[in-house]
Kinemage of the C-alpha trace (Angstrom):
@kinemage 1
@onewidth
@group {chain A} dominant
@subgroup {mainchain}
@vectorlist {calphas} color= white
{ca met a 1} P 63.248 -12.830 99.463
{ca thr a 2} L 66.908 -13.592 99.968
{ca ser a 3} L 68.586 -16.889 100.731
{ca arg a 4} L 69.477 -15.490 104.164
{ca val a 5} L 65.799 -15.226 105.114
{ca leu a 6} L 65.149 -18.718 103.799
{ca arg a 7} L 67.942 -20.042 105.983
{ca ser a 8} L 66.389 -18.417 109.018
{ca ile a 9} L 62.976 -20.030 108.511
{ca gly a 10} L 64.256 -23.510 107.661
{ca ala a 11} L 63.948 -24.848 111.194
{ca gly a 12} L 60.920 -22.821 112.206
{ca val a 13} L 58.580 -23.868 109.436
{ca phe a 14} L 59.341 -27.534 108.821
{ca gly a 15} L 61.603 -28.613 111.666
{ca arg a 16} L 65.302 -29.451 111.365
{ca gly a 17} L 66.086 -29.774 109.301
{ca glu a 18} P 67.339 -43.818 67.292
{ca val a 19} L 66.102 -40.538 65.611
{ca glu a 20} L 67.197 -37.211 66.998
{ca pro a 21} L 65.379 -34.480 65.049
{ca his a 22} L 66.642 -31.729 67.332
{ca arg a 23} L 70.222 -32.327 66.192
{ca ala a 24} L 69.235 -30.857 62.815
{ca phe a 25} L 69.794 -27.140 63.039
{ca leu a 26} L 71.441 -24.242 61.214
{ca arg a 27} L 73.403 -21.764 63.241
{ca ala a 28} L 72.885 -18.080 62.444
{ca lys a 29} L 75.150 -15.141 63.248
{ca lys a 30} L 75.113 -13.557 66.671
{ca arg a 31} L 72.581 -10.778 66.990
{ca ser a 32} L 72.304 -8.393 69.936
{ca gly a 33} L 74.822 -10.455 71.887
{ca ala a 34} L 72.731 -13.655 71.746
{ca gln a 35} L 73.308 -16.533 69.355
{ca leu a 36} L 70.165 -17.351 67.397
{ca arg a 37} L 69.574 -20.714 65.780
{ca leu a 38} L 67.147 -21.923 63.164
{ca val a 39} L 65.858 -25.224 64.477
{ca leu a 40} L 64.060 -27.942 62.576
{ca ser a 41} L 61.548 -29.235 65.113
{ca asp a 42} L 58.248 -31.027 64.590
{ca gln a 43} L 58.372 -30.103 60.891
{ca arg a 44} L 58.365 -26.385 61.682
{ca phe a 45} L 61.100 -23.752 61.552
{ca gly a 46} L 61.405 -21.508 64.559
{ca ile a 47} L 63.961 -19.118 66.015
{ca val a 48} L 65.322 -20.397 69.318
{ca met a 49} L 67.661 -18.591 71.655
{ca pro a 50} L 70.065 -20.702 73.717
{ca his a 51} L 69.175 -20.672 77.414
{ca ser a 52} L 70.820 -21.592 80.693
{ca phe a 53} L 68.945 -24.324 82.588
{ca leu a 54} L 69.368 -25.506 86.157
{ca phe a 55} L 68.372 -29.173 86.533
{ca val a 56} L 67.556 -30.272 90.082
{ca ser a 57} L 67.385 -33.834 91.423
{ca trp a 58} L 67.417 -35.514 94.802
{ca gly a 59} L 67.959 -38.851 96.486
{ca ile a 60} L 68.381 -42.096 94.616
{ca ser a 61} L 70.297 -42.842 91.460
{ca gly a 62} L 67.138 -43.918 89.646
{ca asn a 63} L 66.029 -40.303 89.488
{ca met a 64} L 69.166 -39.193 87.675
{ca thr a 65} L 68.833 -41.164 84.427
{ca pro a 66} L 65.711 -39.387 83.098
{ca leu a 67} L 66.956 -36.016 84.325
{ca leu a 68} L 70.333 -36.396 82.612
{ca thr a 69} L 68.698 -37.728 79.448
{ca ala a 70} L 66.571 -34.578 79.344
{ca gly a 71} L 69.643 -32.450 79.958
{ca arg a 72} L 71.500 -34.058 77.064
{ca gln a 73} L 68.585 -33.392 74.735
{ca leu a 74} L 68.547 -29.708 75.605
{ca arg a 75} L 72.339 -29.428 75.372
{ca cys a 76} L 72.209 -31.103 71.961
{ca asn a 77} L 69.944 -28.246 70.888
{ca gly a 78} L 72.472 -25.654 71.967
{ca his a 79} L 71.319 -24.894 75.515
{ca arg a 80} L 73.494 -24.761 78.638
{ca val a 81} L 72.715 -27.187 81.459
{ca arg a 82} L 74.059 -27.551 84.973
{ca val a 83} L 72.900 -30.074 87.562
{ca met a 84} L 72.153 -29.696 91.269
{ca ala a 85} L 71.908 -33.009 93.119
{ca asp a 86} L 73.037 -35.199 95.998
{ca pro a 87} L 76.842 -35.233 96.287
{ca ala a 88} L 76.807 -39.012 95.785
{ca met a 89} L 75.526 -38.400 92.254
{ca gln a 90} L 78.588 -36.444 91.143
{ca ser a 91} L 80.341 -39.610 89.962
{ca glu a 92} L 77.349 -40.483 87.772
{ca ile a 93} L 77.358 -37.037 86.231
{ca gly a 94} L 81.147 -36.990 85.884
{ca gly a 95} L 82.348 -34.017 83.893
{ca glu a 96} L 79.384 -34.106 81.530
{ca phe a 97} L 77.601 -31.165 83.180
{ca asp a 98} L 78.608 -28.504 85.665
{ca phe a 99} L 77.665 -29.893 89.071
{ca val a 100} L 76.576 -28.262 92.305
{ca thr a 101} L 75.229 -29.905 95.415
{ca trp a 102} L 73.099 -29.151 98.432
{ca gln a 103} L 74.370 -26.955 101.251
{ca arg a 104} L 71.373 -27.132 103.624
{ca ala a 105} L 69.004 -29.719 102.132
{ca pro a 106} L 69.366 -33.358 103.253
{ca thr a 107} L 71.442 -35.880 101.338
{ca gly a 108} L 71.749 -39.665 101.145
{ca ser a 109} L 69.208 -41.682 103.094
{ca asp a 110} L 68.137 -38.536 104.960
{ca ala a 111} L 66.848 -37.181 101.649
{ca asp a 112} L 65.219 -40.434 100.552
{ca pro a 113} L 64.398 -42.564 103.622
{ca thr a 114} L 64.570 -46.316 103.054
{ca asp a 115} L 61.546 -47.061 105.209
{ca ala a 116} L 58.410 -45.966 103.364
{ca ser a 117} L 56.002 -48.166 105.336
{ca asp a 118} L 54.537 -45.050 106.959
{ca arg a 119} L 53.725 -42.965 103.896
{ca gln a 120} L 52.823 -39.879 105.881
{ca glu a 121} L 56.112 -39.890 107.752
{ca trp a 122} L 58.000 -40.459 104.492
{ca leu a 123} L 56.306 -37.425 102.947
{ca arg a 124} L 57.188 -35.396 106.019
{ca gln a 125} L 60.852 -36.408 106.061
{ca ala a 126} L 61.551 -36.444 102.330
{ca ile a 127} L 59.373 -33.653 100.932
{ca phe a 128} L 57.886 -31.156 103.357
{ca arg a 129} L 60.185 -30.869 106.379
{ca pro a 130} L 63.219 -29.976 104.212
{ca ala a 131} L 61.225 -27.774 101.792
{ca ala a 132} L 62.647 -24.517 103.176
{ca ala a 133} L 66.200 -25.884 102.949
{ca tyr a 134} L 65.682 -26.915 99.324
{ca ala a 135} L 64.223 -23.498 98.597
{ca ala a 136} L 67.179 -21.676 100.171
{ca asp a 137} L 69.767 -23.754 98.307
{ca val a 138} L 68.089 -23.312 94.931
{ca arg a 139} L 67.461 -19.592 95.404
{ca glu a 140} L 71.117 -19.128 96.312
{ca glu a 141} L 72.225 -21.063 93.210
{ca ile a 142} L 69.929 -19.004 90.988
{ca glu a 143} L 71.486 -15.842 92.422
{ca arg a 144} L 75.022 -17.252 92.070
{ca arg a 145} L 74.878 -17.994 88.336
{ca pro a 146} L 72.666 -16.732 85.512
{ca thr a 147} L 69.661 -19.027 85.195
{ca asp a 148} L 66.892 -18.738 82.611
{ca ala a 149} L 64.730 -21.667 83.777
{ca val a 150} L 64.661 -24.606 86.170
{ca val a 151} L 63.820 -28.261 85.520
{ca cys a 152} L 63.250 -30.252 88.706
{ca leu a 153} L 61.713 -33.513 89.792
{ca asp a 154} L 58.039 -33.181 90.616
{ca leu a 155} L 58.247 -33.974 94.331
{ca leu a 156} L 60.699 -31.169 95.097
{ca phe a 157} L 58.064 -28.781 96.403
{ca gly a 158} L 60.673 -26.583 98.094
{ca val a 159} L 62.494 -26.094 94.790
{ca ala a 160} L 59.220 -25.291 93.041
{ca val a 161} L 58.326 -22.425 95.402
{ca ala a 162} L 61.830 -20.953 95.165
{ca val a 163} L 61.654 -20.885 91.367
{ca glu a 164} L 58.138 -19.453 91.427
{ca ala a 165} L 59.295 -16.692 93.789
{ca ala a 166} L 62.223 -15.916 91.482
{ca gly a 167} L 59.812 -15.521 88.558
{ca leu a 168} L 61.600 -18.066 86.397
{ca pro a 169} L 60.011 -20.644 84.112
{ca leu a 170} L 59.520 -23.915 85.993
{ca phe a 171} L 59.309 -27.390 84.476
{ca leu a 172} L 58.325 -30.225 86.802
{ca leu a 173} L 59.636 -33.532 85.461
{ca ser a 174} L 57.674 -36.659 86.422
{ca pro a 175} L 59.635 -39.761 85.338
{ca his a 176} L 56.780 -41.929 86.588
{ca ile a 177} L 52.993 -42.059 86.806
{ca ser a 178} L 51.570 -38.679 87.761
{ca ile a 179} L 51.805 -37.990 91.491
{ca arg a 180} L 48.967 -35.540 91.187
{ca pro a 181} L 45.808 -37.621 90.626
{ca leu a 182} L 44.397 -37.251 87.123
{ca pro a 183} L 40.630 -37.166 86.512
{ca gly a 184} L 39.174 -40.660 86.291
{ca leu a 185} L 42.326 -42.450 87.476
{ca pro a 186} L 43.241 -44.030 90.826
{ca pro a 187} L 46.154 -42.703 92.898
{ca ala a 188} L 49.549 -43.796 91.583
{ca ile a 189} L 50.382 -45.690 94.762
{ca ser a 190} L 47.082 -47.592 94.949
{ca gly a 191} L 47.926 -50.308 92.419
{ca leu a 192} L 44.329 -50.241 91.182
{ca pro a 193} L 43.267 -50.456 87.529
{ca lys a 194} L 41.236 -47.738 85.878
{ca pro a 195} L 37.735 -47.924 87.375
{ca glu a 196} L 34.999 -49.243 85.106
{ca thr a 197} L 32.047 -49.920 87.424
{ca glu a 198} L 30.211 -47.687 89.877
{ca asp a 199} L 31.670 -49.625 92.813
{ca gln a 200} L 35.186 -49.246 91.437
{ca arg a 201} L 34.682 -45.526 90.885
{ca ala a 202} L 33.445 -45.165 94.457
{ca glu a 203} L 36.510 -47.011 95.753
{ca val a 204} L 38.835 -44.770 93.749
{ca glu a 205} L 37.038 -41.619 94.877
{ca ala a 206} L 37.434 -42.652 98.517
{ca leu a 207} L 41.157 -43.252 97.998
{ca leu a 208} L 41.574 -39.891 96.278
{ca ile a 209} L 39.871 -38.083 99.157
{ca ser a 210} L 42.059 -39.913 101.662
{ca gln a 211} L 45.266 -39.091 99.774
{ca ala a 212} L 44.305 -35.443 99.396
{ca lys a 213} L 43.670 -35.230 103.121
{ca arg a 214} L 47.105 -36.696 103.881
{ca phe a 215} L 48.873 -34.218 101.591
{ca asn a 216} L 46.901 -31.284 102.944
{ca glu a 217} L 48.086 -31.983 106.479
{ca phe a 218} L 51.275 -30.230 105.344
{ca leu a 219} L 49.464 -27.275 103.770
{ca pro a 220} L 49.568 -24.809 106.712
{ca asp a 221} L 53.349 -24.974 107.089
{ca phe a 222} L 53.857 -25.038 103.330
{ca asn a 223} L 51.773 -21.874 102.985
{ca lys a 224} L 53.953 -20.228 105.647
{ca leu a 225} L 56.942 -20.869 103.417
{ca arg a 226} L 55.086 -19.447 100.427
{ca met a 227} L 54.115 -16.368 102.454
{ca val a 228} L 57.730 -15.704 103.473
{ca leu a 229} L 58.670 -15.918 99.808
{ca gly a 230} L 56.000 -13.402 98.900
{ca leu a 231} L 53.705 -15.934 97.255
{ca pro a 232} L 49.934 -16.358 97.710
{ca ser a 233} L 48.607 -19.227 99.784
{ca leu a 234} L 47.328 -22.400 98.163
{ca arg a 235} L 43.960 -23.978 98.844
{ca his a 236} L 45.410 -27.456 98.256
{ca ile a 237} L 48.905 -28.912 98.076
{ca tyr a 238} L 48.131 -30.212 94.594
{ca asp a 239} L 47.697 -26.603 93.467
{ca gln a 240} L 51.483 -26.300 93.502
{ca phe a 241} L 51.511 -28.353 90.299
{ca asp a 242} L 49.354 -25.680 88.646
{ca arg a 243} L 51.983 -23.037 89.373
{ca ala a 244} L 54.524 -24.714 87.045
{ca asp a 245} L 54.761 -23.722 83.389
{ca arg a 246} L 54.713 -27.390 82.493
{ca val a 247} L 54.397 -30.702 84.298
{ca leu a 248} L 56.156 -33.100 81.941
{ca leu a 249} L 55.184 -36.750 82.344
{ca ala a 250} L 58.226 -38.689 81.147
{ca ile a 251} L 56.228 -41.804 80.424
{ca ser a 252} L 54.450 -43.011 77.322
{ca glu a 253} L 50.790 -42.096 77.036
{ca ser a 254} L 50.241 -45.552 75.553
{ca phe a 255} L 51.582 -47.097 78.782
{ca asp a 256} L 49.407 -45.043 81.100
{ca phe a 257} L 45.700 -45.438 81.757
{ca glu a 258} L 43.675 -42.888 79.810
{ca ala a 259} L 42.569 -40.001 82.015
{ca asp a 260} L 39.233 -38.254 81.525
{ca ala a 261} L 41.212 -35.048 80.989
{ca leu a 262} L 44.643 -33.535 81.669
{ca pro a 263} L 45.321 -30.306 83.571
{ca pro a 264} L 46.188 -27.522 81.089
{ca asn a 265} L 49.909 -27.529 81.885
{ca phe a 266} L 50.392 -31.329 81.820
{ca arg a 267} L 52.083 -32.990 78.845
{ca tyr a 268} L 53.221 -36.527 78.070
{ca val a 269} L 56.773 -36.347 76.670
{ca gly a 270} L 57.682 -40.045 76.525
{ca pro a 271} L 60.320 -41.977 78.485
{ca leu a 272} L 63.832 -40.580 78.982
{ca leu a 273} L 65.998 -43.674 78.944
{ca asp a 274} L 69.703 -43.096 78.369
{ca ile a 275} L 71.933 -45.784 79.878
{ca pro a 276} L 73.009 -44.756 83.419
{ca ala a 277} L 76.701 -44.087 83.987
{ca trp a 278} L 76.913 -46.572 86.876
{ca ser a 279} L 75.929 -49.457 84.581
{ca gly a 280} L 78.907 -51.780 84.173
{ca pro a 281} L 80.274 -53.477 81.056
{ca trp a 282} L 78.448 -56.487 79.676
{ca his a 283} L 79.874 -59.850 78.626
{ca ala a 284} L 77.233 -62.527 78.020
{ca pro a 285} L 77.784 -65.353 80.554
{ca trp a 286} L 75.981 -68.013 78.544
{ca pro a 287} L 76.903 -69.856 75.321
{ca glu a 288} L 76.028 -68.060 72.093
{ca arg a 289} L 73.684 -70.877 71.069
{ca gln a 290} L 71.511 -72.341 73.787
{ca asp a 291} L 67.946 -73.645 73.918
{ca arg a 292} L 67.200 -72.706 77.538
{ca pro a 293} L 65.212 -69.489 78.068
{ca arg a 294} L 66.959 -66.626 79.794
{ca ala a 295} L 65.791 -64.015 82.271
{ca leu a 296} L 66.997 -60.707 83.650
{ca ile a 297} L 66.383 -60.117 87.352
{ca ala a 298} L 66.663 -56.362 87.882
{ca cys a 299} L 66.765 -55.082 91.439
{ca ser a 300} L 65.642 -51.533 92.156
{ca thr a 301} L 68.277 -48.791 92.237
{ca gly a 302} L 66.715 -47.426 95.412
{ca ala a 303} L 67.104 -48.883 98.895
{ca gln a 304} L 63.715 -50.398 99.723
{ca gly a 305} L 64.683 -53.290 101.979
{ca gln a 306} L 64.492 -55.671 99.029
{ca lys a 307} L 67.138 -58.185 100.104
{ca asp a 308} L 64.651 -60.838 101.269
{ca leu a 309} L 62.537 -60.391 98.130
{ca met a 310} L 65.518 -60.871 95.852
{ca gln a 311} L 66.507 -64.034 97.698
{ca arg a 312} L 63.027 -65.523 97.234
{ca ile a 313} L 63.166 -64.632 93.542
{ca phe a 314} L 66.504 -66.435 93.232
{ca asp a 315} L 65.077 -69.467 95.025
{ca gly a 316} L 62.122 -69.455 92.625
{ca val a 317} L 64.371 -69.201 89.563
{ca asp a 318} L 66.257 -72.229 90.904
{ca met a 319} L 63.057 -74.259 90.320
{ca val a 320} L 62.790 -73.243 86.639
{ca asp a 321} L 64.790 -74.543 83.671
{ca ile a 322} L 66.245 -71.158 82.699
{ca glu a 323} L 69.453 -69.161 82.890
{ca ala a 324} L 69.317 -65.790 84.616
{ca leu a 325} L 71.446 -62.719 85.083
{ca ala a 326} L 70.659 -60.651 88.180
{ca thr a 327} L 71.778 -57.066 88.795
{ca ala a 328} L 71.961 -56.068 92.457
{ca gly a 329} L 72.127 -52.340 91.720
{ca pro a 330} L 73.725 -49.737 93.994
{ca ser a 331} L 71.631 -50.594 97.059
{ca leu a 332} L 72.485 -54.280 97.634
{ca arg a 333} L 75.759 -56.087 98.241
{ca ile a 334} L 76.355 -59.206 96.188
{ca thr a 335} L 77.866 -60.978 99.198
{ca asp a 336} L 74.578 -60.673 101.089
{ca leu a 337} L 72.699 -62.935 98.661
{ca arg a 338} L 72.825 -66.679 97.971
{ca thr a 339} L 72.601 -67.568 94.282
{ca pro a 340} L 71.685 -70.908 92.665
{ca lys a 341} L 73.725 -72.368 89.812
{ca asn a 342} L 71.476 -70.951 87.108
{ca val a 343} L 71.752 -67.337 88.364
{ca leu a 344} L 74.742 -65.083 87.768
{ca leu a 345} L 74.652 -62.111 90.135
{ca val a 346} L 76.533 -58.921 89.239
{ca gln a 347} L 76.472 -55.446 90.748
{ca ser a 348} L 75.391 -53.814 87.511
{ca ala a 349} L 75.077 -54.350 83.759
{ca pro a 350} L 73.642 -52.329 80.853
{ca his a 351} L 70.039 -53.527 80.859
{ca asp a 352} L 69.400 -52.656 77.222
{ca ala a 353} L 72.211 -54.981 76.104
{ca val a 354} L 71.157 -57.755 78.476
{ca met a 355} L 67.517 -57.502 77.401
{ca arg a 356} L 68.463 -58.356 73.839
{ca glu a 357} L 69.580 -61.735 75.160
{ca val a 358} L 66.659 -62.704 77.421
{ca ser a 359} L 63.019 -63.810 77.222
{ca val a 360} L 61.555 -62.267 80.377
{ca val a 361} L 62.334 -59.567 82.952
{ca ile a 362} L 61.729 -59.955 86.689
{ca thr a 363} L 61.666 -56.710 88.640
{ca gln a 364} L 60.193 -54.705 91.489
{ca gly a 365} L 58.597 -52.492 88.869
{ca gly a 366} L 60.334 -49.119 88.728
{ca his a 367} L 59.325 -47.205 85.606
{ca gly a 368} L 62.789 -47.226 84.035
{ca thr a 369} L 63.188 -51.007 84.139
{ca val a 370} L 59.571 -51.650 83.131
{ca cys a 371} L 59.808 -49.308 80.177
{ca arg a 372} L 63.151 -50.703 79.011
{ca ala a 373} L 61.706 -54.212 79.082
{ca leu a 374} L 58.704 -53.171 77.000
{ca val a 375} L 60.870 -51.257 74.525
{ca asn a 376} L 62.731 -54.558 74.066
{ca asp a 377} L 59.412 -56.429 73.601
{ca leu a 378} L 59.838 -58.407 76.825
{ca pro a 379} L 57.058 -59.544 79.175
{ca leu a 380} L 57.513 -58.821 82.868
{ca leu a 381} L 57.045 -60.426 86.235
{ca ile a 382} L 56.618 -57.575 88.709
{ca leu a 383} L 56.802 -57.872 92.494
{ca pro a 384} L 56.250 -54.267 93.630
{ca cys a 385} L 57.559 -53.008 96.965
{ca gly a 386} L 55.918 -49.589 96.927
{ca arg a 387} L 56.131 -46.079 95.495
{ca asp a 388} L 55.120 -45.997 91.810
{ca gln a 389} L 55.891 -49.688 91.371
{ca val a 390} L 52.353 -50.814 92.190
{ca gly a 391} L 50.936 -48.383 89.634
{ca asn a 392} L 53.343 -49.577 86.955
{ca ala a 393} L 52.442 -53.168 87.777
{ca ala a 394} L 48.727 -52.414 87.417
{ca arg a 395} L 49.304 -50.972 83.944
{ca val a 396} L 51.466 -53.860 82.772
{ca lys a 397} L 48.872 -56.343 83.989
{ca ala a 398} L 45.937 -54.443 82.455
{ca lys a 399} L 47.663 -54.336 79.082
{ca gly a 400} L 48.478 -58.054 79.174
{ca ala a 401} L 52.249 -57.525 79.068
{ca gly a 402} L 53.112 -59.408 82.248
{ca leu a 403} L 52.132 -60.833 85.604
{ca val a 404} L 52.096 -59.317 89.073
{ca leu a 405} L 52.840 -60.993 92.398
{ca pro a 406} L 52.937 -59.458 95.874
{ca ser a 407} L 56.372 -58.743 97.295
{ca thr a 408} L 55.653 -61.505 99.842
{ca ala a 409} L 55.325 -64.164 97.119
{ca ser a 410} L 56.937 -67.540 97.778
{ca pro a 411} L 59.613 -69.103 95.554
{ca val a 412} L 56.995 -71.591 94.303
{ca glu a 413} L 54.729 -68.742 93.189
{ca val a 414} L 57.647 -67.008 91.495
{ca ala a 415} L 58.569 -70.180 89.620
{ca ala a 416} L 54.989 -70.731 88.442
{ca ala a 417} L 54.719 -67.158 87.146
{ca ile a 418} L 58.013 -67.414 85.252
{ca asn a 419} L 56.914 -70.654 83.600
{ca glu a 420} L 53.622 -69.056 82.542
{ca leu a 421} L 55.333 -66.018 81.022
{ca ile a 422} L 57.723 -68.216 79.055
{ca ser a 423} L 55.150 -70.740 77.835
{ca glu a 424} L 52.246 -68.396 76.979
{ca pro a 425} L 52.945 -66.329 73.814
{ca arg a 426} L 50.173 -63.794 74.543
{ca tyr a 427} L 52.391 -61.984 77.036
{ca lys a 428} L 55.172 -61.579 74.476
{ca phe a 429} L 52.669 -60.388 71.874
{ca ser a 430} L 51.213 -57.752 74.211
{ca ala a 431} L 54.675 -56.574 75.289
{ca arg a 432} L 55.723 -56.210 71.649
{ca arg a 433} L 52.609 -54.199 70.788
{ca leu a 434} L 53.080 -51.869 73.754
{ca gly a 435} L 56.809 -51.592 73.123
{ca arg a 436} L 56.202 -50.443 69.566
{ca ala a 437} L 54.049 -47.574 70.793
{ca ile a 438} L 56.574 -46.571 73.450
{ca arg a 439} L 59.434 -46.526 70.940
{ca ala a 440} L 57.403 -44.203 68.739
{ca asp a 441} L 57.040 -41.809 71.690
{ca ile a 442} L 60.745 -41.880 72.546
{ca ile a 443} L 61.998 -40.752 69.152
{ca lys a 444} L 59.750 -37.683 69.070
{ca his a 445} L 61.765 -35.812 71.729
{ca arg a 446} L 58.673 -34.025 72.995
{ca phe a 447} L 60.548 -32.855 76.087
{ca val a 448} L 62.677 -30.431 74.070
{ca his a 449} L 59.700 -29.188 72.083
{ca glu a 450} L 57.654 -28.416 75.211
{ca val a 451} L 60.508 -26.647 76.980
{ca glu a 452} L 61.492 -24.537 73.983
{ca ala a 453} L 57.849 -23.614 73.297
{ca val a 454} L 57.453 -22.237 76.821
{ca met a 455} L 60.736 -20.351 76.629
{ca ala a 456} L 59.729 -18.820 73.291
{ca asp a 457} L 56.340 -17.755 74.684
{ca arg a 458} L 57.993 -16.223 77.754
{ca his a 459} L 60.436 -14.308 75.544
{ca ala a 460} L 57.672 -13.073 73.238
{ca ser a 461} L 55.569 -11.824 76.167
{ca arg a 462} L 58.294 -9.580 77.576
């Protein structure tokens, strides 16, 4: 199926619209026009051919950090990587990778709507209505330049069907809790802990049925797109995950709740946490020696209408004897917020450097910020606004590494939670224990191993 046909169906189907083991390698001579390398990986020697990968992202800046981290790891192992993303992300990528952008698919807030209060409408606007446009753009890019495999974010269903139709290896990257429900676990957006009692299991089962029904409302039109591409129909939207060679969960297994089982193509590969390019320079605003505790207030990179929440957090911090640095991120303007004397508000700062100076992290609960805090042995106060934040908050709370408040919490409630996190050492102890396990996952570079294993199997089966 050509890109021209995909363009013609776009409106009709969905509407309008520290240790780096993979650096250790010996290069061999070129054979049969391809450069072969002997790679030391997971204590085994294997022959790996360099491949050309297309990495595909969408929407907010927060999605780019794990994707680019993964790209750097593959490039470090001799592979070629180019990135397809929102045009606003070109400055973050810079000249590091070849960059292409969308021609038909939505960009900016059209790609990632700010208002997610109606989850069904958000799914329609962000994922399923533009699926044909994403498919056409990716198929055209695959035809334009040689491509051996595609790595894309897990919610890009339109990209997934285009790659499947092209017969290329597909890797779905999930830099968050699994969107597809895993056996024995609640939906990612429920905020529930792992069920232990019969009543809890019944509650989770009801939520899973409800979520499946919502996703399957889009199945008829999605199957029309698959049919046009020459692909068989699915019985369930979730079946699209099964069509990928790998679904790579870029979180630590030690952070997640333990599932009863994993689908055969699912793998935990650990967090992908390079420092984002938009992060500004860091100069500590407080004296080198000071007895007052310090906090980092990290606003989400995505636009989620969090201005009022951040103001209430600031007002709560004003009631506590601490110093705080707050990062507004790319979605808030500093001038729109009122800061007390003990809060320094900046647009951005490298969180890893700041976290070495603080005692606690206050955040909406995106996976990147949560994981960075735990890697730095810091307890968290999480006030989730939606998406995967509620699921991350549930895991932090269950593992004793922090506290959770609703996004409607008052300044008094915020102040009380901060005081508890600072005064009770059990939170620090739990964060340190979890952080140790996460760090062990990060240095293993499982992402590269999983991708290269699939590529080797594909090559051997030809």
